Structure formats: structure tokens, C-alpha cells
N, CA, C, O and the ligand as a Tripos MOL2 file, in Angstrom:
@<TRIPOS>MOLECULE
protein
  277   275    70     0     0
PROTEIN
NO_CHARGES

@<TRIPOS>ATOM
      1 N          36.5580   84.5970   -4.2040 N.3       1 MET1
      2 CA         37.4640   84.8810   -5.3170 C.3       1 MET1
      3 C          36.7570   85.7520   -6.3440 C.2       1 MET1
      4 O          35.5560   85.6050   -6.5670 O.2       1 MET1
      5 N          37.4890   86.6440   -6.9590 N.am      2 GLU2
      6 CA         36.9390   87.5760   -7.9370 C.3       2 GLU2
      7 C          37.5370   87.2730   -9.3130 C.2       2 GLU2
      8 O          38.7540   87.1460   -9.4410 O.2       2 GLU2
      9 N          36.6910   87.1560  -10.3440 N.am      3 ALA3
     10 CA         37.1850   86.8480  -11.6910 C.3       3 ALA3
     11 C          37.9070   88.0440  -12.2870 C.2       3 ALA3
     12 O          37.5600   89.1920  -12.0110 O.2       3 ALA3
     13 N          38.9150   87.7680  -13.1080 N.am      4 GLY4
     14 CA         39.6610   88.8160  -13.7850 C.3       4 GLY4
     15 C          40.5500   88.2000  -14.8350 C.2       4 GLY4
     16 O          40.4200   87.0230  -15.1700 O.2       4 GLY4
     17 N          41.4530   89.0070  -15.3490 N.am      5 PHE5
     18 CA         42.3790   88.5050  -16.3810 C.3       5 PHE5
     19 C          43.7420   89.1580  -16.1920 C.2       5 PHE5
     20 O          43.8720   90.1690  -15.5030 O.2       5 PHE5
     21 N          44.7590   88.5600  -16.8200 N.am      6 VAL6
     22 CA         46.1260   89.0770  -16.7360 C.3       6 VAL6
     23 C          46.3900   89.9200  -17.9680 C.2       6 VAL6
     24 O          46.1520   89.4800  -19.0930 O.2       6 VAL6
     25 N          46.8840   91.1360  -17.7570 N.am      7 THR7
     26 CA         47.1970   92.0100  -18.8800 C.3       7 THR7
     27 C          48.4790   91.5220  -19.5430 C.2       7 THR7
     28 O          49.3390   90.9250  -18.8960 O.2       7 THR7
     29 N          48.5930   91.7850  -20.8470 N.am      8 ASP8
     30 CA         49.7370   91.3350  -21.6210 C.3       8 ASP8
     31 C          50.4300   92.5540  -22.2290 C.2       8 ASP8
     32 O          49.7780   93.5250  -22.6130 O.2       8 ASP8
     33 N          51.7540   92.4870  -22.3110 N.am      9 GLN9
     34 CA         52.5150   93.5760  -22.9190 C.3       9 GLN9
     35 C          52.3650   93.5240  -24.4320 C.2       9 GLN9
     36 O          52.4760   92.4520  -25.0260 O.2       9 GLN9
     37 N          52.1170   94.6550  -25.0570 N.am     10 VAL10
     38 CA         52.0090   94.7050  -26.5140 C.3      10 VAL10
     39 C          53.3820   94.9470  -27.1260 C.2      10 VAL10
     40 O          53.7060   94.4030  -28.1810 O.2      10 VAL10
     41 N          54.1760   95.7590  -26.4640 N.am     11 ASP11
     42 CA         55.5110   96.1100  -26.9470 C.3      11 ASP11
     43 C          56.4790   94.9860  -26.6050 C.2      11 ASP11
     44 O          56.7150   94.7150  -25.4280 O.2      11 ASP11
     45 N          57.0430   94.3280  -27.6100 N.am     12 ARG12
     46 CA         57.9220   93.1910  -27.3600 C.3      12 ARG12
     47 C          59.3460   93.6110  -26.9830 C.2      12 ARG12
     48 O          60.1450   92.7770  -26.5570 O.2      12 ARG12
     49 N          59.6650   94.8960  -27.1360 N.am     13 ALA13
     50 CA         61.0320   95.3420  -26.8760 C.3      13 ALA13
     51 C          61.2770   95.6110  -25.3960 C.2      13 ALA13
     52 O          62.4280   95.6930  -24.9650 O.2      13 ALA13
     53 N          60.2330   95.7460  -24.6320 N.am     14 THR14
     54 CA         60.3850   96.0500  -23.2120 C.3      14 THR14
     55 C          59.5480   95.0800  -22.3910 C.2      14 THR14
     56 O          58.6130   94.4600  -22.8980 O.2      14 THR14
     57 N          59.8940   94.9600  -21.1300 N.am     15 HIS15
     58 CA         59.1470   94.0900  -20.2330 C.3      15 HIS15
     59 C          58.6950   94.8910  -19.0220 C.2      15 HIS15
     60 O          59.3720   95.8190  -18.5810 O.2      15 HIS15
     61 N          57.5430   94.5150  -18.4970 N.am     16 GLY16
     62 CA         57.0390   95.1280  -17.2780 C.3      16 GLY16
     63 C          56.4360   94.0550  -16.4090 C.2      16 GLY16
     64 O          56.3230   92.9010  -16.8230 O.2      16 GLY16
     65 N          56.0480   94.4260  -15.2090 N.am     17 GLN17
     66 CA         55.4230   93.4670  -14.3070 C.3      17 GLN17
     67 C          53.9980   93.2030  -14.7810 C.2      17 GLN17
     68 O          53.2380   94.1390  -15.0290 O.2      17 GLN17
     69 N          53.6360   91.9230  -14.9050 N.am     18 SER18
     70 CA         52.2740   91.5730  -15.2990 C.3      18 SER18
     71 C          51.3010   92.0040  -14.2180 C.2      18 SER18
     72 O          51.6340   92.0100  -13.0330 O.2      18 SER18
     73 N          50.0840   92.3680  -14.6390 N.am     19 CYS19
     74 CA         49.0680   92.8350  -13.7030 C.3      19 CYS19
     75 C          47.7810   92.0410  -13.8750 C.2      19 CYS19
     76 O          47.5220   91.4590  -14.9280 O.2      19 CYS19
     77 N          46.9870   92.0340  -12.8210 N.am     20 TRP20
     78 CA         45.6560   91.4400  -12.8320 C.3      20 TRP20
     79 C          44.6520   92.5710  -12.9660 C.2      20 TRP20
     80 O          44.8180   93.6310  -12.3630 O.2      20 TRP20
     81 N          43.5830   92.3400  -13.7780 N.am     21 HIS21
     82 CA         42.5270   93.3340  -13.9690 C.3      21 HIS21
     83 C          41.1880   92.6510  -13.7070 C.2      21 HIS21
     84 O          40.9520   91.5610  -14.2270 O.2      21 HIS21
     85 N          40.3000   93.2630  -12.9130 N.am     22 PRO22
     86 CA         39.0240   92.6130  -12.6210 C.3      22 PRO22
     87 C          38.0960   92.5690  -13.8410 C.2      22 PRO22
     88 O          38.2010   93.3920  -14.7510 O.2      22 PRO22
     89 N          37.1880   91.5900  -13.8370 N.am     23 GLY23
     90 CA         36.1630   91.4860  -14.8800 C.3      23 GLY23
     91 C          36.6200   90.6890  -16.0780 C.2      23 GLY23
     92 O          37.7130   90.1220  -16.0880 O.2      23 GLY23
     93 N          35.7620   90.6530  -17.0990 N.am     24 ALA24
     94 CA         36.0770   89.9620  -18.3520 C.3      24 ALA24
     95 C          36.6970   90.9610  -19.3250 C.2      24 ALA24
     96 O          36.2950   92.1240  -19.3470 O.2      24 ALA24
     97 N          37.6740   90.5270  -20.1340 N.am     25 PRO25
     98 CA         38.2750   91.4510  -21.0940 C.3      25 PRO25
     99 C          37.2530   91.9060  -22.1450 C.2      25 PRO25
    100 O          36.5640   91.0840  -22.7490 O.2      25 PRO25
    101 N          37.1650   93.2290  -22.3530 N.am     26 GLU26
    102 CA         36.2490   93.8030  -23.3490 C.3      26 GLU26
    103 C          37.0820   94.4810  -24.4340 C.2      26 GLU26
    104 O          37.9930   95.2460  -24.1160 O.2      26 GLU26
    105 N          36.7860   94.2150  -25.7160 N.am     27 PRO27
    106 CA         37.5540   94.8680  -26.7930 C.3      27 PRO27
    107 C          37.4630   96.3880  -26.6780 C.2      27 PRO27
    108 O          36.4030   96.9340  -26.3700 O.2      27 PRO27
    109 N          38.5740   97.0570  -26.9250 N.am     28 LYS28
    110 CA         38.6070   98.5240  -26.8970 C.3      28 LYS28
    111 C          37.7600   99.0450  -28.0460 C.2      28 LYS28
    112 O          37.9470   98.6460  -29.1960 O.2      28 LYS28
    113 N          36.8090   99.9560  -27.7240 N.am     29 LYS29
    114 CA         35.8000  100.3370  -28.7160 C.3      29 LYS29
    115 C          36.1240  101.6060  -29.4950 C.2      29 LYS29
    116 O          35.3620  101.9780  -30.3880 O.2      29 LYS29
    117 N          37.2240  102.2780  -29.1880 N.am     30 ALA30
    118 CA         37.5030  103.5750  -29.8200 C.3      30 ALA30
    119 C          37.5080  103.4860  -31.3400 C.2      30 ALA30
    120 O          38.1550  102.6180  -31.9260 O.2      30 ALA30
    121 N          36.7590  104.4210  -31.9770 N.am     31 ARG31
    122 CA         36.6900  104.4850  -33.4330 C.3      31 ARG31
    123 C          36.8200  105.9440  -33.8700 C.2      31 ARG31
    124 O          36.4660  106.8570  -33.1240 O.2      31 ARG31
    125 N          37.3310  106.1540  -35.0860 N.am     32 MET32
    126 CA         37.3960  107.4900  -35.6710 C.3      32 MET32
    127 C          36.8810  107.3790  -37.0960 C.2      32 MET32
    128 O          37.4010  106.5930  -37.8880 O.2      32 MET32
    129 N          35.8520  108.1710  -37.4290 N.am     33 LEU33
    130 CA         35.2170  108.1290  -38.7540 C.3      33 LEU33
    131 C          34.7770  106.7140  -39.1040 C.2      33 LEU33
    132 O          34.8650  106.2880  -40.2550 O.2      33 LEU33
    133 N          34.2960  105.9850  -38.0810 N.am     34 GLY34
    134 CA         33.7960  104.6330  -38.2990 C.3      34 GLY34
    135 C          34.8620  103.5610  -38.3990 C.2      34 GLY34
    136 O          34.5570  102.3790  -38.5630 O.2      34 GLY34
    137 N          36.1200  103.9820  -38.2990 N.am     35 ILE35
    138 CA         37.2170  103.0120  -38.4250 C.3      35 ILE35
    139 C          37.7400  102.6570  -37.0340 C.2      35 ILE35
    140 O          38.0370  103.5360  -36.2240 O.2      35 ILE35
    141 N          37.8460  101.3660  -36.7770 N.am     36 ARG36
    142 CA         38.3590  100.8950  -35.4990 C.3      36 ARG36
    143 C          39.8120  101.3430  -35.3360 C.2      36 ARG36
    144 O          40.6200  101.1750  -36.2490 O.2      36 ARG36
    145 N          40.1450  101.9150  -34.1690 N.am     37 LEU37
    146 CA         41.4930  102.4530  -33.9640 C.3      37 LEU37
    147 C          42.4670  101.4180  -33.4230 C.2      37 LEU37
    148 O          43.6810  101.6130  -33.4790 O.2      37 LEU37
    149 N          41.9350  100.3130  -32.8980 N.am     38 PHE38
    150 CA         42.8130   99.3060  -32.3000 C.3      38 PHE38
    151 C          42.5130   97.9310  -32.8740 C.2      38 PHE38
    152 O          41.4100   97.6850  -33.3620 O.2      38 PHE38
    153 N          43.4950   97.0330  -32.8180 N.am     39 GLU39
    154 CA         43.2860   95.6410  -33.2240 C.3      39 GLU39
    155 C          42.2290   95.0260  -32.3050 C.2      39 GLU39
    156 O          42.0250   95.5030  -31.1890 O.2      39 GLU39
    157 N          41.5630   93.9790  -32.7670 N.am     40 SER40
    158 CA         40.4460   93.3850  -32.0140 C.3      40 SER40
    159 C          40.8880   92.7770  -30.6770 C.2      40 SER40
    160 O          40.0680   92.6070  -29.7750 O.2      40 SER40
    161 N          42.1900   92.4480  -30.5460 N.am     41 TRP41
    162 CA         42.6580   91.8330  -29.3030 C.3      41 TRP41
    163 C          43.0240   92.8750  -28.2400 C.2      41 TRP41
    164 O          43.3460   92.5090  -27.1100 O.2      41 TRP41
    165 N          42.9790   94.1800  -28.5900 N.am     42 VAL42
    166 CA         43.2870   95.2290  -27.6080 C.3      42 VAL42
    167 C          42.0610   95.4260  -26.7160 C.2      42 VAL42
    168 O          40.9560   95.6400  -27.2160 O.2      42 VAL42
    169 N          42.2540   95.3560  -25.4050 N.am     43 VAL43
    170 CA         41.1220   95.4170  -24.4750 C.3      43 VAL43
    171 C          41.1310   96.7130  -23.6630 C.2      43 VAL43
    172 O          42.1590   97.3690  -23.4980 O.2      43 VAL43
    173 N          39.9320   97.0530  -23.1620 N.am     44 GLU44
    174 CA         39.7850   98.2290  -22.2930 C.3      44 GLU44
    175 C          40.4770   97.9430  -20.9630 C.2      44 GLU44
    176 O          40.3070   96.8640  -20.3950 O.2      44 GLU44
    177 N          41.2530   98.8960  -20.4680 N.am     45 ILE45
    178 CA         41.9320   98.7610  -19.1870 C.3      45 ILE45
    179 C          41.6500   99.9930  -18.3430 C.2      45 ILE45
    180 O          41.7950  101.1240  -18.8060 O.2      45 ILE45
    181 N          41.2450   99.7630  -17.1010 N.am     46 ASP46
    182 CA         41.1140  100.8450  -16.1300 C.3      46 ASP46
    183 C          42.3690  100.7840  -15.2610 C.2      46 ASP46
    184 O          42.4870   99.9300  -14.3830 O.2      46 ASP46
    185 N          43.3000  101.6980  -15.5180 N.am     47 ASN47
    186 CA         44.6070  101.6500  -14.8350 C.3      47 ASN47
    187 C          44.4720  101.6740  -13.3140 C.2      47 ASN47
    188 O          45.3090  101.1140  -12.6040 O.2      47 ASN47
    189 N          43.4190  102.3220  -12.8150 N.am     48 ALA48
    190 CA         43.2320  102.4150  -11.3630 C.3      48 ALA48
    191 C          42.9040  101.0550  -10.7510 C.2      48 ALA48
    192 O          43.0670  100.8580   -9.5470 O.2      48 ALA48
    193 N          42.4400  100.1140  -11.5830 N.am     49 LYS49
    194 CA         42.0560   98.7970  -11.0690 C.3      49 LYS49
    195 C          43.1450   97.7430  -11.2460 C.2      49 LYS49
    196 O          42.9790   96.6100  -10.7960 O.2      49 LYS49
    197 N          44.2530   98.0950  -11.8940 N.am     50 LEU50
    198 CA         45.3310   97.1310  -12.1190 C.3      50 LEU50
    199 C          46.0340   96.7770  -10.8110 C.2      50 LEU50
    200 O          46.3080   97.6570   -9.9950 O.2      50 LEU50
    201 N          46.3230   95.5030  -10.6120 N.am     51 ARG51
    202 CA         47.0500   95.0270   -9.4330 C.3      51 ARG51
    203 C          48.2710   94.2450   -9.9060 C.2      51 ARG51
    204 O          48.1220   93.2400  -10.6010 O.2      51 ARG51
    205 N          49.4830   94.6890   -9.5420 N.am     52 PRO52
    206 CA         50.6780   93.9340   -9.9190 C.3      52 PRO52
    207 C          50.6190   92.5070   -9.3580 C.2      52 PRO52
    208 O          50.2030   92.2950   -8.2190 O.2      52 PRO52
    209 N          51.0340   91.5500  -10.1640 N.am     53 ILE53
    210 CA         51.0020   90.1400   -9.7590 C.3      53 ILE53
    211 C          52.3470   89.7520   -9.1470 C.2      53 ILE53
    212 O          53.4100   90.0170   -9.7080 O.2      53 ILE53
    213 N          52.2640   89.1200   -7.9910 N.am     54 ILE54
    214 CA         53.4600   88.5890   -7.3250 C.3      54 ILE54
    215 C          53.3970   87.0670   -7.4300 C.2      54 ILE54
    216 O          52.3880   86.4540   -7.0810 O.2      54 ILE54
    217 N          54.4850   86.4630   -7.9160 N.am     55 LEU55
    218 CA         54.5440   85.0120   -8.0790 C.3      55 LEU55
    219 C          55.5440   84.4160   -7.0970 C.2      55 LEU55
    220 O          56.6530   84.9230   -6.9330 O.2      55 LEU55
    221 N          55.1320   83.3310   -6.4470 N.am     56 TYR56
    222 CA         56.0350   82.5680   -5.5880 C.3      56 TYR56
    223 C          56.2970   81.2460   -6.2800 C.2      56 TYR56
    224 O          55.3700   80.6070   -6.7770 O.2      56 TYR56
    225 N          57.5610   80.8320   -6.3170 N.am     57 ARG57
    226 CA         57.9610   79.6060   -7.0090 C.3      57 ARG57
    227 C          58.5720   78.6180   -6.0380 C.2      57 ARG57
    228 O          59.4420   78.9780   -5.2450 O.2      57 ARG57
    229 N          58.1240   77.3750   -6.0950 N.am     58 CYS58
    230 CA         58.7070   76.3080   -5.2830 C.3      58 CYS58
    231 C          60.0620   75.9410   -5.8890 C.2      58 CYS58
    232 O          60.1290   75.5800   -7.0640 O.2      58 CYS58
    233 N          61.1460   76.0280   -5.1040 N.am     59 PRO59
    234 CA         62.4730   75.7300   -5.6480 C.3      59 PRO59
    235 C          62.6640   74.2490   -5.9770 C.2      59 PRO59
    236 O          63.5760   73.9030   -6.7280 O.2      59 PRO59
    237 N          61.8270   73.3730   -5.4330 N.am     60 ASP60
    238 CA         61.9680   71.9350   -5.6810 C.3      60 ASP60
    239 C          61.3030   71.5080   -6.9900 C.2      60 ASP60
    240 O          61.9160   70.8100   -7.7980 O.2      60 ASP60
    241 N          60.0410   71.9280   -7.2040 N.am     61 CYS61
    242 CA         59.3050   71.4330   -8.3810 C.3      61 CYS61
    243 C          58.9200   72.5310   -9.3670 C.2      61 CYS61
    244 O          58.4200   72.2270  -10.4500 O.2      61 CYS61
    245 N          59.1390   73.8000   -9.0220 N.am     62 GLY62
    246 CA         58.8160   74.8910   -9.9390 C.3      62 GLY62
    247 C          57.3700   75.3350   -9.8920 C.2      62 GLY62
    248 O          56.9780   76.2170  -10.6550 O.2      62 GLY62
    249 N          56.5620   74.7480   -9.0160 N.am     63 PHE63
    250 CA         55.1460   75.1510   -8.8960 C.3      63 PHE63
    251 C          55.0660   76.6380   -8.5990 C.2      63 PHE63
    252 O          55.8010   77.1590   -7.7600 O.2      63 PHE63
    253 N          54.1450   77.3260   -9.3110 N.am     64 LEU64
    254 CA         53.9550   78.7650   -9.1090 C.3      64 LEU64
    255 C          52.6290   79.0370   -8.4340 C.2      64 LEU64
    256 O          51.6220   78.3850   -8.7090 O.2      64 LEU64
    257 N          52.6510   80.0270   -7.5320 N.am     65 GLU65
    258 CA         51.4330   80.4720   -6.8620 C.3      65 GLU65
    259 C          51.3800   81.9830   -7.0420 C.2      65 GLU65
    260 O          52.3520   82.6760   -6.7430 O.2      65 GLU65
    261 N          50.2600   82.4960   -7.5270 N.am     66 ALA66
    262 CA         50.1650   83.9220   -7.8630 C.3      66 ALA66
    263 C          49.2580   84.6570   -6.8730 C.2      66 ALA66
    264 O          48.2510   84.1280   -6.4030 O.2      66 ALA66
    265 N          49.6640   85.9160   -6.5730 N.am     67 TYR67
    266 CA         48.8700   86.7990   -5.7260 C.3      67 TYR67
    267 C          48.8270   88.1810   -6.3640 C.2      67 TYR67
    268 O          49.8060   88.6340   -6.9570 O.2      67 TYR67
    269 N          47.6870   88.8400   -6.2370 N.am     68 ALA68
    270 CA         47.5460   90.2150   -6.7390 C.3      68 ALA68
    271 C          46.9200   91.0380   -5.6010 C.2      68 ALA68
    272 O          45.7370   91.3740   -5.6540 O.2      68 ALA68
    273 N          47.7200   91.3570   -4.5760 N.am     69 PRO69
    274 CA         47.1700   92.0380   -3.3940 C.3      69 PRO69
    275 C          46.6890   93.4620   -3.6970 C.2      69 PRO69
    276 O          46.2040   94.1530   -2.8010 O.2      69 PRO69
    277 ZN         57.1830   71.9880   -5.0250 Zn       70 ZN70
@<TRIPOS>BOND
     1     1     2 1
     2     2     3 1
     3     3     4 2
     4     3     5 am
     5     5     6 1
     6     6     7 1
     7     7     8 2
     8     7     9 am
     9     9    10 1
    10    10    11 1
    11    11    12 2
    12    11    13 am
    13    13    14 1
    14    14    15 1
    15    15    16 2
    16    15    17 am
    17    17    18 1
    18    18    19 1
    19    19    20 2
    20    19    21 am
    21    21    22 1
    22    22    23 1
    23    23    24 2
    24    23    25 am
    25    25    26 1
    26    26    27 1
    27    27    28 2
    28    27    29 am
    29    29    30 1
    30    30    31 1
    31    31    32 2
    32    31    33 am
    33    33    34 1
    34    34    35 1
    35    35    36 2
    36    35    37 am
    37    37    38 1
    38    38    39 1
    39    39    40 2
    40    39    41 am
    41    41    42 1
    42    42    43 1
    43    43    44 2
    44    43    45 am
    45    45    46 1
    46    46    47 1
    47    47    48 2
    48    47    49 am
    49    49    50 1
    50    50    51 1
    51    51    52 2
    52    51    53 am
    53    53    54 1
    54    54    55 1
    55    55    56 2
    56    55    57 am
    57    57    58 1
    58    58    59 1
    59    59    60 2
    60    59    61 am
    61    61    62 1
    62    62    63 1
    63    63    64 2
    64    63    65 am
    65    65    66 1
    66    66    67 1
    67    67    68 2
    68    67    69 am
    69    69    70 1
    70    70    71 1
    71    71    72 2
    72    71    73 am
    73    73    74 1
    74    74    75 1
    75    75    76 2
    76    75    77 am
    77    77    78 1
    78    78    79 1
    79    79    80 2
    80    79    81 am
    81    81    82 1
    82    82    83 1
    83    83    84 2
    84    83    85 am
    85    85    86 1
    86    86    87 1
    87    87    88 2
    88    87    89 am
    89    89    90 1
    90    90    91 1
    91    91    92 2
    92    91    93 am
    93    93    94 1
    94    94    95 1
    95    95    96 2
    96    95    97 am
    97    97    98 1
    98    98    99 1
    99    99   100 2
   100    99   101 am
   101   101   102 1
   102   102   103 1
   103   103   104 2
   104   103   105 am
   105   105   106 1
   106   106   107 1
   107   107   108 2
   108   107   109 am
   109   109   110 1
   110   110   111 1
   111   111   112 2
   112   111   113 am
   113   113   114 1
   114   114   115 1
   115   115   116 2
   116   115   117 am
   117   117   118 1
   118   118   119 1
   119   119   120 2
   120   119   121 am
   121   121   122 1
   122   122   123 1
   123   123   124 2
   124   123   125 am
   125   125   126 1
   126   126   127 1
   127   127   128 2
   128   127   129 am
   129   129   130 1
   130   130   131 1
   131   131   132 2
   132   131   133 am
   133   133   134 1
   134   134   135 1
   135   135   136 2
   136   135   137 am
   137   137   138 1
   138   138   139 1
   139   139   140 2
   140   139   141 am
   141   141   142 1
   142   142   143 1
   143   143   144 2
   144   143   145 am
   145   145   146 1
   146   146   147 1
   147   147   148 2
   148   147   149 am
   149   149   150 1
   150   150   151 1
   151   151   152 2
   152   151   153 am
   153   153   154 1
   154   154   155 1
   155   155   156 2
   156   155   157 am
   157   157   158 1
   158   158   159 1
   159   159   160 2
   160   159   161 am
   161   161   162 1
   162   162   163 1
   163   163   164 2
   164   163   165 am
   165   165   166 1
   166   166   167 1
   167   167   168 2
   168   167   169 am
   169   169   170 1
   170   170   171 1
   171   171   172 2
   172   171   173 am
   173   173   174 1
   174   174   175 1
   175   175   176 2
   176   175   177 am
   177   177   178 1
   178   178   179 1
   179   179   180 2
   180   179   181 am
   181   181   182 1
   182   182   183 1
   183   183   184 2
   184   183   185 am
   185   185   186 1
   186   186   187 1
   187   187   188 2
   188   187   189 am
   189   189   190 1
   190   190   191 1
   191   191   192 2
   192   191   193 am
   193   193   194 1
   194   194   195 1
   195   195   196 2
   196   195   197 am
   197   197   198 1
   198   198   199 1
   199   199   200 2
   200   199   201 am
   201   201   202 1
   202   202   203 1
   203   203   204 2
   204   203   205 am
   205   205   206 1
   206   206   207 1
   207   207   208 2
   208   207   209 am
   209   209   210 1
   210   210   211 1
   211   211   212 2
   212   211   213 am
   213   213   214 1
   214   214   215 1
   215   215   216 2
   216   215   217 am
   217   217   218 1
   218   218   219 1
   219   219   220 2
   220   219   221 am
   221   221   222 1
   222   222   223 1
   223   223   224 2
   224   223   225 am
   225   225   226 1
   226   226   227 1
   227   227   228 2
   228   227   229 am
   229   229   230 1
   230   230   231 1
   231   231   232 2
   232   231   233 am
   233   233   234 1
   234   234   235 1
   235   235   236 2
   236   235   237 am
   237   237   238 1
   238   238   239 1
   239   239   240 2
   240   239   241 am
   241   241   242 1
   242   242   243 1
   243   243   244 2
   244   243   245 am
   245   245   246 1
   246   246   247 1
   247   247   248 2
   248   247   249 am
   249   249   250 1
   250   250   251 1
   251   251   252 2
   252   251   253 am
   253   253   254 1
   254   254   255 1
   255   255   256 2
   256   255   257 am
   257   257   258 1
   258   258   259 1
   259   259   260 2
   260   259   261 am
   261   261   262 1
   262   262   263 1
   263   263   264 2
   264   263   265 am
   265   265   266 1
   266   266   267 1
   267   267   268 2
   268   267   269 am
   269   269   270 1
   270   270   271 1
   271   271   272 2
   272   271   273 am
   273   273   274 1
   274   274   275 1
   275   275   276 2
@<TRIPOS>SUBSTRUCTURE
     1 MET1         2 RESIDUE 1 A MET
     2 GLU2         6 RESIDUE 1 A GLU
     3 ALA3        10 RESIDUE 1 A ALA
     4 GLY4        14 RESIDUE 1 A GLY
     5 PHE5        18 RESIDUE 1 A PHE
     6 VAL6        22 RESIDUE 1 A VAL
     7 THR7        26 RESIDUE 1 A THR
     8 ASP8        30 RESIDUE 1 A ASP
     9 GLN9        34 RESIDUE 1 A GLN
    10 VAL10       38 RESIDUE 1 A VAL
    11 ASP11       42 RESIDUE 1 A ASP
    12 ARG12       46 RESIDUE 1 A ARG
    13 ALA13       50 RESIDUE 1 A ALA
    14 THR14       54 RESIDUE 1 A THR
    15 HIS15       58 RESIDUE 1 A HIS
    16 GLY16       62 RESIDUE 1 A GLY
    17 GLN17       66 RESIDUE 1 A GLN
    18 SER18       70 RESIDUE 1 A SER
    19 CYS19       74 RESIDUE 1 A CYS
    20 TRP20       78 RESIDUE 1 A TRP
    21 HIS21       82 RESIDUE 1 A HIS
    22 PRO22       86 RESIDUE 1 A PRO
    23 GLY23       90 RESIDUE 1 A GLY
    24 ALA24       94 RESIDUE 1 A ALA
    25 PRO25       98 RESIDUE 1 A PRO
    26 GLU26      102 RESIDUE 1 A GLU
    27 PRO27      106 RESIDUE 1 A PRO
    28 LYS28      110 RESIDUE 1 A LYS
    29 LYS29      114 RESIDUE 1 A LYS
    30 ALA30      118 RESIDUE 1 A ALA
    31 ARG31      122 RESIDUE 1 A ARG
    32 MET32      126 RESIDUE 1 A MET
    33 LEU33      130 RESIDUE 1 A LEU
    34 GLY34      134 RESIDUE 1 A GLY
    35 ILE35      138 RESIDUE 1 A ILE
    36 ARG36      142 RESIDUE 1 A ARG
    37 LEU37      146 RESIDUE 1 A LEU
    38 PHE38      150 RESIDUE 1 A PHE
    39 GLU39      154 RESIDUE 1 A GLU
    40 SER40      158 RESIDUE 1 A SER
    41 TRP41      162 RESIDUE 1 A TRP
    42 VAL42      166 RESIDUE 1 A VAL
    43 VAL43      170 RESIDUE 1 A VAL
    44 GLU44      174 RESIDUE 1 A GLU
    45 ILE45      178 RESIDUE 1 A ILE
    46 ASP46      182 RESIDUE 1 A ASP
    47 ASN47      186 RESIDUE 1 A ASN
    48 ALA48      190 RESIDUE 1 A ALA
    49 LYS49      194 RESIDUE 1 A LYS
    50 LEU50      198 RESIDUE 1 A LEU
    51 ARG51      202 RESIDUE 1 A ARG
    52 PRO52      206 RESIDUE 1 A PRO
    53 ILE53      210 RESIDUE 1 A ILE
    54 ILE54      214 RESIDUE 1 A ILE
    55 LEU55      218 RESIDUE 1 A LEU
    56 TYR56      222 RESIDUE 1 A TYR
    57 ARG57      226 RESIDUE 1 A ARG
    58 CYS58      230 RESIDUE 1 A CYS
    59 PRO59      234 RESIDUE 1 A PRO
    60 ASP60      238 RESIDUE 1 A ASP
    61 CYS61      242 RESIDUE 1 A CYS
    62 GLY62      246 RESIDUE 1 A GLY
    63 PHE63      250 RESIDUE 1 A PHE
    64 LEU64      254 RESIDUE 1 A LEU
    65 GLU65      258 RESIDUE 1 A GLU
    66 ALA66      262 RESIDUE 1 A ALA
    67 TYR67      266 RESIDUE 1 A TYR
    68 ALA68      270 RESIDUE 1 A ALA
    69 PRO69      274 RESIDUE 1 A PRO
    70 ZN70       277 GROUP 0 **** ****
């Protein structure tokens, strides 16, 4: 198994498929004139490494099983 995290949508007006990203979340470091350009919870994402998450749900008990092939 490989460690990673699930990306979260920042825009609340739209929805997209959640994705899995490998590694530990690292705060986005971009700065301009010494000022941080993003909120501290915004993380670096390598779009090429994103894997859409597929969820299977048990119709009897609601148990979810996730895959990111
Ligand atoms: Zn079940």
C-alpha cells in the first residue's frame, strides 16, 4: 500500500470527482514580494499524479470501499 491523501474541492459552487494524491500534503509555497499567495491549507498538487477515486457501496449496510486505480 502507498500512502497518500484525498484532494478537496475549494470551490463550493461546483463538484468534481475526488482524487487520491501520493505522499504527504505539503503547503503550497508560492510567494510574491514575501507575501504568501495561498491560504496555509492549500497544498501542492502534481496533476499528473492524481488518481480519480472510485467508491463501492454495500446496499445493505452502506459500507464504502475505495479504489484509486
Ligand atoms: Zn454491508
